[in-house]
VOKE-23181 format. One record per residue: residue number from 1; x, y, z of N, C-alpha, C in turn. Coordinates in steps of 0.2 Angstrom, whole numbers, plus 2048, in hexadecimal, padded with zeros to 3 digits. Example, Ala and Ser with C-alpha at 12.3 -4.5 7.8 and 13.67 -1.06 7.14 Angstrom:
<rs>
{seq->1&nu->842&nv->7E4&nw->827&cau->83E&cav->7EA&caw->827&cu->842&cv->7F0&cw->827}
{seq->2&nu->840&nv->7F5&nw->823&cau->844&cav->7FB&caw->824&cu->840&cv->800&cw->827}
</rs>
This chain:
<rs>
{seq->1&nu->869&nv->874&nw->770&cau->864&cav->878&caw->76F&cu->85F&cv->877&cw->774}
{seq->2&nu->85C&nv->87D&nw->776&cau->857&cav->87D&caw->77C&cu->850&cv->87F&cw->779}
{seq->3&nu->84B&nv->87B&nw->77C&cau->844&cav->87C&caw->779&cu->841&cv->881&cw->77E}
{seq->4&nu->83E&nv->886&nw->77B&cau->83A&cav->88B&caw->77F&cu->834&cv->887&cw->782}
{seq->5&nu->833&nv->888&nw->789&cau->82E&cav->884&caw->78C&cu->827&cv->886&cw->78A}
{seq->6&nu->826&nv->88C&nw->787&cau->81F&cav->88F&caw->786&cu->81D&cv->88D&cw->77F}
{seq->7&nu->821&nv->88A&nw->77B&cau->81F&cav->888&caw->774&cu->81A&cv->882&cw->774}
{seq->8&nu->816&nv->882&nw->76F&cau->811&cav->87C&caw->76E&cu->815&cv->876&cw->76F}
{seq->9&nu->81B&nv->875&nw->76B&cau->81E&cav->86E&caw->76B&cu->821&cv->86D&cw->772}
{seq->10&nu->823&nv->872&nw->776&cau->826&cav->870&caw->77D&cu->820&cv->86E&cw->782}
{seq->11&nu->81A&nv->872&nw->781&cau->814&cav->870&caw->785&cu->812&cv->869&cw->783}
{seq->12&nu->811&nv->868&nw->77D&cau->80F&cav->861&caw->77B&cu->814&cv->85C&cw->77E}
{seq->13&nu->81A&nv->85D&nw->77D&cau->81F&cav->858&caw->780&cu->81E&cv->857&cw->787}
{seq->14&nu->81D&nv->85C&nw->78B&cau->81C&cav->85C&caw->792&cu->816&cv->858&cw->794}
{seq->15&nu->810&nv->85A&nw->790&cau->80A&cav->857&caw->791&cu->80A&cv->84F&cw->790}
{seq->16&nu->80E&nv->84D&nw->78B&cau->80E&cav->846&caw->789&cu->812&cv->842&cw->78F}
{seq->17&nu->818&nv->846&nw->791&cau->81C&cav->843&caw->796&cu->818&cv->842&cw->79D}
{seq->18&nu->814&nv->847&nw->79F&cau->810&cav->846&caw->7A5&cu->80A&cv->841&cw->7A4}
{seq->19&nu->807&nv->841&nw->79E&cau->801&cav->83D&caw->79D&cu->804&cv->836&cw->79D}
{seq->20&nu->80A&nv->834&nw->79B&cau->80C&cav->82D&caw->79B&cu->80D&cv->82B&cw->7A3}
{seq->21&nu->80F&nv->830&nw->7A7&cau->80F&cav->82E&caw->7AE&cu->808&cv->82D&cw->7B1}
{seq->22&nu->803&nv->831&nw->7AF&cau->7FD&cav->831&caw->7B2&cu->7F9&cv->82A&cw->7AF}
{seq->23&nu->7FA&nv->829&nw->7A9&cau->7F6&cav->823&caw->7A6&cu->7F9&cv->81D&cw->7A9}
{seq->24&nu->7FF&nv->81C&nw->7AA&cau->802&cav->816&caw->7AD&cu->806&cv->817&cw->7B3}
{seq->25&nu->803&nv->819&nw->7B9&cau->807&cav->81B&caw->7BF&cu->80A&cv->815&cw->7C2}
{seq->26&nu->808&nv->80F&nw->7C0&cau->80B&cav->809&caw->7C3&cu->811&cv->806&cw->7BF}
{seq->27&nu->813&nv->80A&nw->7B9&cau->818&cav->807&caw->7B5&cu->81F&cv->807&cw->7B9}
{seq->28&nu->820&nv->80B&nw->7BE&cau->826&cav->80B&caw->7C2&cu->826&cv->805&cw->7C7}
{seq->29&nu->820&nv->802&nw->7C8&cau->820&cav->7FC&caw->7CC&cu->821&cv->7F6&cw->7C9}
{seq->30&nu->825&nv->7F5&nw->7C4&cau->826&cav->7EF&caw->7C0&cu->828&cv->7E9&cw->7C4}
{seq->31&nu->82B&nv->7EA&nw->7CA&cau->82D&cav->7E5&caw->7CD&cu->832&cv->7E6&cw->7D3}
{seq->32&nu->833&nv->7EC&nw->7D5&cau->838&cav->7EE&caw->7DA&cu->834&cv->7F1&cw->7E0}
{seq->33&nu->82E&nv->7F2&nw->7E0&cau->82B&cav->7F5&caw->7E6&cu->828&cv->7F0&cw->7EB}
{seq->34&nu->82B&nv->7F1&nw->7F2&cau->828&cav->7EE&caw->7F7&cu->828&cv->7F3&cw->7FD}
{seq->35&nu->824&nv->7F2&nw->802&cau->824&cav->7F7&caw->808&cu->82B&cv->7F8&cw->80B}
{seq->36&nu->82C&nv->7FF&nw->80D&cau->833&cav->800&caw->80F&cu->832&cv->804&cw->816}
{seq->37&nu->838&nv->805&nw->819&cau->838&cav->809&caw->81F&cu->833&cv->807&cw->824}
{seq->38&nu->832&nv->801&nw->826&cau->82D&cav->7FF&caw->82B&cu->82F&cv->800&cw->832}
{seq->39&nu->82B&nv->803&nw->836&cau->82C&cav->804&caw->83D&cu->827&cv->802&cw->841}
{seq->40&nu->828&nv->7FD&nw->846&cau->823&cav->7FA&caw->84A&cu->821&cv->7FF&cw->84F}
{seq->41&nu->81A&nv->801&nw->850&cau->818&cav->805&caw->854&cu->815&cv->802&cw->85A}
{seq->42&nu->811&nv->7FC&nw->859&cau->80E&cav->7F8&caw->85E&cu->80E&cv->7F1&cw->85C}
{seq->43&nu->80E&nv->7EC&nw->861&cau->80E&cav->7E5&caw->860&cu->815&cv->7E3&cw->85E}
{seq->44&nu->815&nv->7DC&nw->85C&cau->81B&cav->7D9&caw->85B&cu->81B&cv->7D7&cw->853}
{seq->45&nu->820&nv->7DA&nw->850&cau->820&cav->7D9&caw->848&cu->828&cv->7D9&cw->846}
{seq->46&nu->829&nv->7D4&nw->842&cau->830&cav->7D4&caw->83E&cu->82E&cv->7D3&cw->837}
{seq->47&nu->833&nv->7D6&nw->833&cau->832&cav->7D5&caw->82C&cu->839&cv->7D4&cw->828}
{seq->48&nu->839&nv->7D1&nw->822&cau->83F&cav->7D0&caw->81F&cu->83D&cv->7CF&cw->817}
{seq->49&nu->842&nv->7D0&nw->813&cau->840&cav->7D0&caw->80C&cu->846&cv->7CB&cw->808}
{seq->50&nu->844&nv->7C8&nw->803&cau->848&cav->7C4&caw->7FF&cu->849&cv->7C7&cw->7F8}
{seq->51&nu->847&nv->7CD&nw->7F8&cau->847&cav->7D1&caw->7F1&cu->840&cv->7D3&cw->7EF}
{seq->52&nu->83D&nv->7CD&nw->7EC&cau->836&cav->7CE&caw->7EA&cu->830&cv->7CD&cw->7EE}
{seq->53&nu->832&nv->7CA&nw->7F4&cau->82D&cav->7C8&caw->7F9&cu->82F&cv->7CB&cw->800}
{seq->54&nu->82A&nv->7CF&nw->803&cau->82B&cav->7D1&caw->80A&cu->826&cv->7CD&cw->80E}
{seq->55&nu->829&nv->7CA&nw->813&cau->825&cav->7C6&caw->818&cu->825&cv->7CA&cw->81F}
{seq->56&nu->81F&nv->7CB&nw->821&cau->81E&cav->7CF&caw->827&cu->81B&cv->7CA&cw->82C}
{seq->57&nu->81F&nv->7C8&nw->831&cau->81D&cav->7C3&caw->836&cu->81A&cv->7C7&cw->83D}
{seq->58&nu->814&nv->7C6&nw->83E&cau->811&cav->7C9&caw->844&cu->810&cv->7C4&cw->84A}
{seq->59&nu->813&nv->7C6&nw->84F&cau->813&cav->7C2&caw->855&cu->80E&cv->7C3&cw->85A}
{seq->60&nu->80B&nv->7C9&nw->85A&cau->805&cav->7CB&caw->85E&cu->7FF&cv->7CB&cw->85B}
{seq->61&nu->7F9&nv->7CB&nw->85E&cau->7F3&cav->7CB&caw->85B&cu->7F1&cv->7D1&cw->857}
{seq->62&nu->7F3&nv->7D7&nw->85A&cau->7F3&cav->7DE&caw->857&cu->7FA&cv->7E1&cw->856}
{seq->63&nu->7FA&nv->7E4&nw->850&cau->801&cav->7E8&caw->84F&cu->800&cv->7EE&cw->84B}
{seq->64&nu->804&nv->7F3&nw->84C&cau->804&cav->7F9&caw->847&cu->80B&cv->7FA&cw->845}
{seq->65&nu->80C&nv->7FB&nw->83E&cau->812&cav->7FD&caw->83B&cu->811&cv->803&cw->837}
{seq->66&nu->816&nv->807&nw->838&cau->816&cav->80D&caw->833&cu->81B&cv->80C&cw->82E}
{seq->67&nu->819&nv->80D&nw->828&cau->81E&cav->80C&caw->822&cu->81F&cv->812&cw->81E}
{seq->68&nu->825&nv->813&nw->81C&cau->827&cav->819&caw->818&cu->824&cv->819&cw->811}
{seq->69&nu->823&nv->813&nw->80F&cau->81F&cav->812&caw->809&cu->81C&cv->80B&cw->809}
{seq->70&nu->817&nv->80A&nw->806&cau->813&cav->803&caw->805&cu->810&cv->802&cw->7FF}
{seq->71&nu->815&nv->800&nw->7FA&cau->813&cav->7FE&caw->7F3&cu->815&cv->7F7&cw->7F2}
{seq->72&nu->812&nv->7F3&nw->7ED&cau->814&cav->7ED&caw->7EB&cu->814&cv->7EC&cw->7E4}
{seq->73&nu->81A&nv->7EB&nw->7E1&cau->81B&cav->7EB&caw->7DA&cu->818&cv->7E5&cw->7D7}
{seq->74&nu->817&nv->7E5&nw->7D0&cau->815&cav->7DF&caw->7CC&cu->81A&cv->7DA&cw->7CD}
{seq->75&nu->818&nv->7D4&nw->7CF&cau->81C&cav->7CE&caw->7D0&cu->81F&cv->7CE&cw->7D7}
{seq->76&nu->81D&nv->7D3&nw->7DB&cau->820&cav->7D3&caw->7E2&cu->81A&cv->7D0&cw->7E7}
{seq->77&nu->81C&nv->7CE&nw->7ED&cau->817&cav->7CC&caw->7F2&cu->819&cv->7CE&cw->7F9}
{seq->78&nu->813&nv->7D0&nw->7FC&cau->814&cav->7D1&caw->803&cu->810&cv->7CC&cw->807}
{seq->79&nu->813&nv->7C8&nw->80B&cau->80F&cav->7C3&caw->80F&cu->80F&cv->7C5&cw->817}
{seq->80&nu->809&nv->7C5&nw->819&cau->809&cav->7C7&caw->821&cu->807&cv->7C0&cw->824}
{seq->81&nu->80B&nv->7BE&nw->828&cau->80B&cav->7B8&caw->82C&cu->808&cv->7BA&cw->833}
{seq->82&nu->802&nv->7B8&nw->835&cau->7FF&cav->7BA&caw->83B&cu->7FD&cv->7B5&cw->840}
{seq->83&nu->7FC&nv->7B6&nw->846&cau->7FB&cav->7B1&caw->84B&cu->7F4&cv->7AD&cw->849}
{seq->84&nu->7EF&nv->7B0&nw->847&cau->7E9&cav->7AD&caw->845&cu->7E5&cv->7B1&cw->840}
{seq->85&nu->7DF&nv->7AF&nw->83E&cau->7DB&cav->7B3&caw->839&cu->7D8&cv->7B9&cw->83C}
{seq->86&nu->7D8&nv->7B9&nw->843&cau->7D5&cav->7BF&caw->846&cu->7DA&cv->7C4&cw->848}
{seq->87&nu->7E0&nv->7C2&nw->847&cau->7E6&cav->7C7&caw->848&cu->7E5&cv->7CD&cw->843}
{seq->88&nu->7E8&nv->7D3&nw->845&cau->7E7&cav->7D8&caw->840&cu->7EE&cv->7DD&cw->841}
{seq->89&nu->7EF&nv->7DF&nw->83B&cau->7F5&cav->7E4&caw->83B&cu->7F3&cv->7EA&cw->837}
{seq->90&nu->7F5&nv->7F0&nw->83A&cau->7F3&cav->7F7&caw->837&cu->7FA&cv->7F9&cw->834}
{seq->91&nu->7FA&nv->7FB&nw->82E&cau->7FF&cav->7FD&caw->82A&cu->7FE&cv->804&cw->828}
{seq->92&nu->802&nv->809&nw->82B&cau->801&cav->810&caw->829&cu->807&cv->813&cw->825}
{seq->93&nu->805&nv->816&nw->820&cau->80A&cav->819&caw->81C&cu->80C&cv->820&cw->81E}
{seq->94&nu->812&nv->821&nw->81F&cau->814&cav->828&caw->822&cu->817&cv->82C&cw->81C}
{seq->95&nu->819&nv->829&nw->817&cau->81C&cav->82D&caw->811&cu->817&cv->830&cw->80D}
{seq->96&nu->81A&nv->833&nw->808&cau->816&cav->838&caw->803&cu->813&cv->834&cw->7FD}
{seq->97&nu->814&nv->82E&nw->7FC&cau->813&cav->82A&caw->7F6&cu->80C&cv->826&cw->7F7}
{seq->98&nu->808&nv->826&nw->7F1&cau->802&cav->822&caw->7F1&cu->805&cv->81A&cw->7F1}
{seq->99&nu->801&nv->816&nw->7F5&cau->802&cav->80F&caw->7F5&cu->7FF&cv->80C&cw->7EE}
{seq->100&nu->804&nv->809&nw->7EB&cau->802&cav->805&caw->7E4&cu->802&cv->7FE&cw->7E5}
{seq->101&nu->7FD&nv->7FA&nw->7E5&cau->7FD&cav->7F3&caw->7E5&cu->7FC&cv->7F0&cw->7DE}
{seq->102&nu->802&nv->7EE&nw->7DC&cau->802&cav->7EA&caw->7D5&cu->804&cv->7E3&cw->7D6}
{seq->103&nu->806&nv->7E1&nw->7DC&cau->808&cav->7DA&caw->7DD&cu->803&cv->7D7&cw->7E2}
{seq->104&nu->805&nv->7D2&nw->7E6&cau->801&cav->7CF&caw->7EB&cu->802&cv->7D0&cw->7F2}
{seq->105&nu->7FD&nv->7D1&nw->7F5&cau->7FD&cav->7D2&caw->7FD&cu->7F9&cv->7CC&cw->7FF}
{seq->106&nu->7FC&nv->7C8&nw->804&cau->7F9&cav->7C2&caw->807&cu->7F9&cv->7C2&cw->80E}
{seq->107&nu->7F4&nv->7C0&nw->812&cau->7F4&cav->7C0&caw->819&cu->7EF&cv->7BA&cw->81B}
{seq->108&nu->7F0&nv->7B7&nw->821&cau->7EC&cav->7B3&caw->824&cu->7E7&cv->7B6&cw->829}
{seq->109&nu->7E8&nv->7BD&nw->82A&cau->7E4&cav->7C1&caw->82F&cu->7E2&cv->7C7&cw->82C}
{seq->110&nu->7E1&nv->7CC&nw->830&cau->7DE&cav->7D3&caw->82D&cu->7E4&cv->7D7&cw->82C}
{seq->111&nu->7E4&nv->7DB&nw->826&cau->7E9&cav->7E0&caw->824&cu->7E6&cv->7E6&cw->823}
{seq->112&nu->7E8&nv->7EB&nw->826&cau->7E5&cav->7F2&caw->825&cu->7EA&cv->7F7&cw->823}
{seq->113&nu->7E9&nv->7FA&nw->81D&cau->7EE&cav->7FF&caw->81A&cu->7EB&cv->806&cw->81A}
{seq->114&nu->7EE&nv->80B&nw->81D&cau->7EC&cav->812&caw->81D&cu->7F2&cv->816&cw->819}
{seq->115&nu->7F0&nv->819&nw->814&cau->7F4&cav->81E&caw->811&cu->7F0&cv->824&cw->80F}
{seq->116&nu->7F2&nv->82A&nw->812&cau->7EE&cav->830&caw->811&cu->7F0&cv->833&cw->80A}
{seq->117&nu->7F5&nv->830&nw->806&cau->7F6&cav->832&caw->7FF&cu->7F2&cv->82E&cw->7FA}
{seq->118&nu->7EF&nv->828&nw->7FC&cau->7EB&cav->824&caw->7F8&cu->7EE&cv->81D&cw->7F7}
{seq->119&nu->7E9&nv->819&nw->7F5&cau->7EB&cav->812&caw->7F4&cu->7E8&cv->810&cw->7ED}
{seq->120&nu->7EC&nv->80D&nw->7E8&cau->7EA&cav->80B&caw->7E2&cu->7EC&cv->803&cw->7E1}
{seq->121&nu->7E7&nv->7FF&nw->7DF&cau->7E7&cav->7F8&caw->7DE&cu->7E7&cv->7F7&cw->7D6}
{seq->122&nu->7ED&nv->7F5&nw->7D3&cau->7ED&cav->7F4&caw->7CC&cu->7EA&cv->7EE&cw->7CA}
{seq->123&nu->7E8&nv->7ED&nw->7C4&cau->7E5&cav->7E7&caw->7C1&cu->7E9&cv->7E1&cw->7C2}
{seq->124&nu->7F0&nv->7E1&nw->7C4&cau->7F4&cav->7DB&caw->7C5&cu->7F4&cv->7DB&cw->7CD}
{seq->125&nu->7F2&nv->7DF&nw->7D1&cau->7F2&cav->7DF&caw->7D8&cu->7ED&cv->7DA&cw->7DB}
{seq->126&nu->7EF&nv->7D7&nw->7E0&cau->7EA&cav->7D3&caw->7E4&cu->7EB&cv->7D3&cw->7EB}
{seq->127&nu->7E5&nv->7D3&nw->7EF&cau->7E5&cav->7D3&caw->7F6&cu->7E2&cv->7CD&cw->7F9}
{seq->128&nu->7E5&nv->7C9&nw->7FC&cau->7E2&cav->7C3&caw->7FF&cu->7E3&cv->7C2&cw->806}
{seq->129&nu->7DE&nv->7C4&nw->80A&cau->7DF&cav->7C4&caw->812&cu->7DA&cv->7BF&cw->815}
{seq->130&nu->7DC&nv->7BD&nw->81B&cau->7D7&cav->7B8&caw->81E&cu->7D2&cv->7BC&cw->823}
{seq->131&nu->7D4&nv->7C2&nw->825&cau->7D0&cav->7C6&caw->829&cu->7CE&cv->7CC&cw->825}
{seq->132&nu->7CD&nv->7D2&nw->828&cau->7CB&cav->7D8&caw->825&cu->7D0&cv->7DB&cw->821}
{seq->133&nu->7CE&nv->7DF&nw->81C&cau->7D3&cav->7E3&caw->819&cu->7D0&cv->7EA&cw->818}
{seq->134&nu->7D3&nv->7EF&nw->819&cau->7D1&cav->7F6&caw->819&cu->7D6&cv->7FB&cw->816}
{seq->135&nu->7D6&nv->7FC&nw->810&cau->7DA&cav->801&caw->80D&cu->7D7&cv->808&cw->80E}
{seq->136&nu->7DA&nv->80D&nw->811&cau->7D7&cav->813&caw->812&cu->7DC&cv->819&cw->810}
{seq->137&nu->7D9&nv->81E&nw->80E&cau->7DD&cav->824&caw->80D&cu->7DE&cv->829&cw->813}
{seq->138&nu->7D9&nv->828&nw->818&cau->7D9&cav->82C&caw->81E&cu->7DD&cv->829&cw->824}
{seq->139&nu->7DC&nv->82C&nw->829&cau->7E0&cav->82A&caw->82F&cu->7DB&cv->826&cw->834}
{seq->140&nu->7DE&nv->822&nw->838&cau->7DB&cav->81E&caw->83D&cu->7DF&cv->81E&cw->843}
{seq->141&nu->7DB&nv->820&nw->849&cau->7DF&cav->820&caw->84F&cu->7E0&cv->819&cw->852}
{seq->142&nu->7E6&nv->819&nw->855&cau->7E9&cav->813&caw->858&cu->7E4&cv->810&cw->85D}
{seq->143&nu->7E1&nv->814&nw->861&cau->7DC&cav->812&caw->866&cu->7D6&cv->80F&cw->863}
{seq->144&nu->7D4&nv->810&nw->85C&cau->7CF&cav->80D&caw->859&cu->7D1&cv->806&cw->857}
{seq->145&nu->7D7&nv->805&nw->855&cau->7D9&cav->7FF&caw->852&cu->7DB&cv->7FA&cw->857}
{seq->146&nu->7DE&nv->7FC&nw->85D&cau->7E1&cav->7F8&caw->861&cu->7DD&cv->7F3&cw->865}
{seq->147&nu->7D7&nv->7F5&nw->867&cau->7D3&cav->7F1&caw->86C&cu->7D2&cv->7EA&cw->868}
{seq->148&nu->7D0&nv->7E5&nw->86C&cau->7CF&cav->7DE&caw->86A&cu->7CA&cv->7DE&cw->864}
{seq->149&nu->7C5&nv->7E2&nw->865&cau->7C0&cav->7E3&caw->85F&cu->7C2&cv->7E9&cw->85B}
{seq->150&nu->7C2&nv->7E8&nw->855&cau->7C4&cav->7ED&caw->850&cu->7BD&cv->7F1&cw->84F}
{seq->151&nu->7BE&nv->7F8&nw->851&cau->7B9&cav->7FC&caw->850&cu->7BA&cv->802&cw->84B}
{seq->152&nu->7BA&nv->7FF&nw->845&cau->7BC&cav->803&caw->83F&cu->7B6&cv->807&cw->83C}
{seq->153&nu->7B8&nv->80D&nw->83A&cau->7B2&cav->811&caw->837&cu->7AF&cv->80E&cw->831}
{seq->154&nu->7A8&nv->80F&nw->831&cau->7A5&cav->80B&caw->82B&cu->7A6&cv->80F&cw->825}
{seq->155&nu->7A7&nv->815&nw->825&cau->7A8&cav->819&caw->81E&cu->7AF&cv->818&cw->81C}
{seq->156&nu->7B0&nv->815&nw->817&cau->7B7&cav->814&caw->814&cu->7B7&cv->818&cw->80D}
{seq->157&nu->7BC&nv->81C&nw->80C&cau->7BD&cav->820&caw->806&cu->7BE&cv->81B&cw->800}
{seq->158&nu->7BC&nv->81C&nw->7FA&cau->7BD&cav->817&caw->7F5&cu->7C5&cv->817&cw->7F3}
{seq->159&nu->7C7&nv->811&nw->7F1&cau->7CD&cav->80F&caw->7EF&cu->7CE&cv->810&cw->7E8}
{seq->160&nu->7D3&nv->813&nw->7E5&cau->7D4&cav->814&caw->7DE&cu->7D6&cv->80D&cw->7DB}
{seq->161&nu->7D3&nv->80A&nw->7D6&cau->7D5&cav->804&caw->7D4&cu->7D6&cv->804&cw->7CC}
{seq->162&nu->7DB&nv->802&nw->7C9&cau->7DC&cav->801&caw->7C2&cu->7D7&cv->7FD&cw->7BF}
{seq->163&nu->7D4&nv->7F8&nw->7C3&cau->7CF&cav->7F4&caw->7C0&cu->7C8&cv->7F7&cw->7C0}
{seq->164&nu->7C6&nv->7FC&nw->7C4&cau->7C0&cav->7FF&caw->7C5&cu->7C0&cv->806&cw->7C3}
{seq->165&nu->7C5&nv->809&nw->7C2&cau->7C6&cav->810&caw->7C0&cu->7C6&cv->814&cw->7C5}
</rs>
């Protein structure tokens, strides 16, 4: 039996299905999301995963990595191991998905995340870094990031958070 898409019942069914996705966009991050498809653009960086934990080891004071996606599912952790608390890594998302932080992001230095598609920090998400942290929706030129002194723009677009709405 086929349901006509224009009937009230079909429209209600479609509305309920899409509302469930909008009201709980992090449901898909129950435990399997970690950043993927990393490509080192500048600096010295290596990374590896044991399944639920991704460890990013930075060997240079500054580094830039492009990621196909950068999300952290509930119960998952991304650890940045950096040379010092003044070290910084710029993570740029090149894919089409929003970054959803529902797990833990930890670092002893500065971690910067840029995703033009948006960044959401869920109520279970945590970010603990030793240096700066700059989640951004917009772009940032490498020449602004790379000098020894970070010269980041003062205006930062708001980050959507499940905790603050």
